[in-house]
N, C-alpha and C positions, 0 to 999 in steps of 0.2 A: 504494500500500500504506500502511495506517495505521501509526502508531508502535507499537513494542512497549513495554509497560509492565509493571513488576514490582510487585505489592502484597505487602508484608511485614506481616502482621497475624495475631495468634493467635486472634482472635474470629471463628469461622466465619461468623456472621451478618453481621458488618460486612464481612468480606472478600468474601463472596458478593454483598452489596448493591453494594459498590464495583465488583466485577468486572462485574456485569450493567449497571450504569449506564455504566461506561467503555467496555464493548463497544458499547453503543448509540451512543457518541460516535465509534466507529470504531477504537478501540484494539485491538490484539492483547494480551491480558492473561495474564501468568503469575502464579501465586500461590505464596506461601511462608508457612507457619504459624509460622515461627521464624526467628531470625537465622541459625542454622546452616544451615537449608534454603535461605535466600536466598543465602548464600555458595556453597553447593554448586551452585545454579542458575547463578550467575554464572560459576563455574569451568567448568561443562559447556556453557553456551550463549553465553557472552560477555555484554558489557554490553547492557542494554536501552536504549531511548531516554530513559526516565524511570523513577524509582522513587518509590513512596509507602510510607513506613515508619512504623509505630507505635513508641512508645517502650517500652511495657510488654509485653515479648515472652517473659518467662520467664527461662531460664538465661542466654542472651545477650540483654541488653537492647538497645533501639534505639540508644542512644548508642554502644555497643561495635560494633554492626553497621555503623553509619555510618562510624565511624573505620576499621574493617577495609576497607570498600568504598573509602574515600578513599585508603587506602594505595596503591591501584593503579588508581583510576578517577576520572574527572571527570564521571560520569553525573549529570545534575540530579536532586536529591532533595528531595521535599516530606515533611515530618513531619506526620502526622495523629495527634493525641494528646489524651487527656482531661486531661493535666497542663497547668495554666494558670499555674503559678507562674513569675515572671520568671526565676528561676534555671534552671528547666528549659528555658525557651525559649532563653535565652542558651547553655546547655550544649549543646543540640542544634545550634544554629547554629555554635558553636565546634567541634563535632565534624565539621562539614562540610556540614550541611543547607543548602539554598538558600532554603527557605521553611518556614513553620510554620502549621498550621491546627489550631484547637482543636475537640474534640468537645463537644457535638453540632454537626454541621456540615450545611450544605446542599450537596447534590451539585453544584448549579450553581456554588458557590464553588470546589469542588475542580476542576471541569472548566475554569473560567475561569483558575485559576492554572496548571493544567497546560498550557493553550493558550499562556499567556504564556511559560512556561518553554520550551515547544517552539519558539515563535517566536524566542526569544533564542538557543536552541541552534543553530537553522538560519540565523539572520540573519548578514549580513556584519558584521565589526567596525565600531564607530562610526568616524566620519570623523576619527580622530586621524591625525596625520602618519604616513606609512608607516613611518618609523623615527625615534624620538625618543630622544636621550640624556637620561636622567633624572638621572644623576650621572656626571660625568667623573672623571678620576683613575684609580686602580688599586685594585680593578677597576671598569670602567665598568658602569653599569646602563642597559641599552638596551631600549626597548619597540619591538617590531616588530608594528604592528597588522595589517598585511596577512598576515604569516606566523602570527599568533596566538601570539606567543611573547614572553618576557621573558628577557634574559640578563644575568648578572652576570659580566663577563669572558667566559670560555669556558664557564661553567656556566649551564645553563638553569634558570630559576626556575619551579617547577611551581605554577601557579595554577589554581583551579577556574574554571569558566565565569563564575560571578558575579564573582569577584575580578578576572578579566581584563577583563570588560566595565566594571566599576567603574573600574579604572585607566585604560582607554581614554577613558571619559567625562571623567574629571578631566584627562587629557592633552589632550583636545580644547580645553580652556579653561584653559591654564596661568596661574597667578597669579590666577584668578578664583574667588570663593567660590561653591560650589554647595550649596544647602540640602538638607537631608534629604528633604523632599517632592519636590524636583526630581530627586534621584538615584533615589528610588523610582519616579517616573514614567518616567525614562529607562532605568534598568537593570532594574527589576523589571516595568515595563510594566503597572502596575495602579492608580496614582493614589490615590484617596481612601481606600480601605480598607487601605492599606499600614501596617505597623507600623514606626515609625522605629527601634526597637531592632535590626531586621534590618540597617539601614545601619551602625549603630555597630559591631555585631559583625563584619561583613564588612570594615569599615575596619580594625579591630583585627587581624584575621587577615591582611589584606593587608600591613599594616605589619610584622608579624613576619617576613614572607617577603622584603620588599624593603628593609627598613631594618635591616641586620645590625650596623652600627657605631653603638653608643650615643653616641659622641663626635661623630658627624657631625650636621649640621642635619637636621631632619625633612624628608622628601619630601612626605608627606601631612600637612598642618597642620590642626589643629582650630581653627576660629574660633568661640570660645564664643558660643552663642546664635544663630549664623548657619548654620554648616555646615562644609564641608571645602574646602581649597584645595591644589592640587598646586604645589609649588615645585620648579623644575628649574634645572639649571645653564645 
């Protein structure tokens, strides 16, 4: 059975073109012409395997829709939007999107990125140690790659798929700098046409979730001009 996908797009022509193209790729496609309709569908049918969301949706914009989805779901989300300003890209990623494609777009680019997201969602975690203590002390911060979880003491830290795989990749090479292109290749699985802003925004989101004590040393360290390094106890 193919993956179930939800398209959230208020332009009927764009939504229909996407649906037909993605059905040809084997997806089962649901459509929502608004953010409100998308949330109703999620409540009625549960999470799809993937979502494609436009930003300019009317009363409830795409940013709000994504934040509402992220409040209770880690479904992979790709934004498809005519908005190309850096602030919009960053805001969409900060809201919880996993990827961003600008209009006009080629269908083959959308399908390639969806395939990459689907592979990541179904793949086993990277070969990070089964359990790694990222911070000792009280509370301890522990990454359990096999279980797909991160805990701060007894509290589970809720990460999106992208954030979790990013942390696992860094944990696989503790103390080693990983460049942005390397992280794009390993985590986003798409190499040369990746946008490095995506890495920076997800690193920032990851830090807000795992680095709660501003007086403690950073866990994810920025090495200016080179990339990022995971420092563990």
